[in-house]
C-alpha positions in Angstrom: 129.4 152.8 165.1 133.1 153.5 165.1 135.3 152.2 167.9 136.5 154.4 170.7 140.2 154.7 170.6 142.0 154.8 174.0 145.7 154.9 174.7 147.8 155.7 177.7 150.8 158.0 177.6 152.9 160.2 179.9 152.9 163.9 180.1 155.3 166.2 181.9 153.8 169.2 183.7 156.0 172.2 183.0 156.6 174.4 186.0 159.4 176.1 187.8 160.7 172.9 189.6 164.1 171.5 188.3 162.6 168.0 187.6 159.4 167.9 185.6 156.9 165.5 187.2 155.6 162.9 184.8 151.9 162.0 185.0 149.9 159.3 183.3 147.3 160.5 180.8 144.6 158.9 178.8 144.3 159.8 175.1 140.7 159.3 173.9 138.9 159.5 170.6 135.3 158.8 169.9 134.3 159.5 166.3 130.7 159.0 167.1 130.8 161.7 169.7 132.9 164.2 167.7 135.2 163.1 164.8 137.2 166.3 165.0 138.1 166.1 168.7 140.6 164.2 170.8 140.7 164.2 174.6 143.6 164.2 177.1 142.4 163.1 180.5 144.6 163.7 183.6 144.5 162.1 187.0 142.0 163.8 189.2 139.5 164.2 186.4 140.8 167.1 184.3 139.9 166.6 180.7 141.3 168.7 177.8 139.5 168.5 174.5 141.4 169.6 171.3 140.9 169.6 167.7 142.6 166.6 166.2 144.0 168.8 163.5 145.5 171.2 166.0 147.6 168.5 167.6 148.6 167.1 164.2 149.7 170.6 163.0 151.6 171.2 166.2 153.7 168.2 165.6 155.3 170.0 162.7 155.1 173.7 163.4 153.6 176.1 166.0 149.9 176.4 165.8 147.2 178.1 167.9 143.5 178.0 168.2 141.6 179.9 170.9 143.4 179.6 174.2 145.5 176.6 173.1 149.0 176.7 171.6 150.8 173.6 170.4 154.4 173.4 169.1 157.1 170.8 168.5 160.0 170.8 171.0 163.0 169.4 169.2 162.4 166.3 167.1 160.8 164.1 169.7 158.5 166.2 171.9 155.4 168.3 171.7 154.3 171.1 174.0 150.7 172.1 174.7 149.9 175.4 176.4 146.4 176.0 177.6 145.2 179.4 178.7 142.0 179.6 180.8 140.4 181.9 183.3 142.4 179.9 186.0 145.7 180.7 184.4 148.2 178.9 182.1 149.1 175.2 182.1 151.9 173.8 180.0 152.3 170.1 179.3 155.1 168.4 177.4 154.5 165.0 175.6 156.8 162.6 173.8 155.7 162.8 170.2 155.8 159.1 169.3 152.7 158.0 171.5 150.8 161.0 170.1 151.7 160.2 166.5 150.7 156.6 167.1 147.4 157.6 168.7 146.5 160.2 166.0 147.3 157.6 163.3 144.9 155.2 164.9 142.2 157.8 164.9 142.4 158.0 161.2 142.8 154.3 160.4 140.6 152.7 163.1 138.4 155.5 164.1 136.5 155.7 160.9 135.9 152.0 160.4 132.8 150.2 161.7 133.6 147.6 164.3 134.1 144.0 163.0 131.3 141.7 163.8 132.1 138.4 165.4 
């Protein structure tokens, strides 16, 4: 059984206001549940599930799968755009916490837990 990887980060909801509101998000990865998927959970219970490779690819160049588009924004940020029947949501992340999280999914997410 691989460990569940959980980190907290901030995201900025992109909208038409002059100051983007930052919100805390939880980054979750459970290799036992689905080794290809990462989750971003927002306050209020919204949960986005993405292919881990989609986020990794979007750190370097624009990529798209289904209704999700991901692209780098400058050298230090990542934008995720989600299209659904309810409309379009755009969220901006600092890349560093995502890179750290994704790295952990590869290094820690595939190892069995250490026994005490």
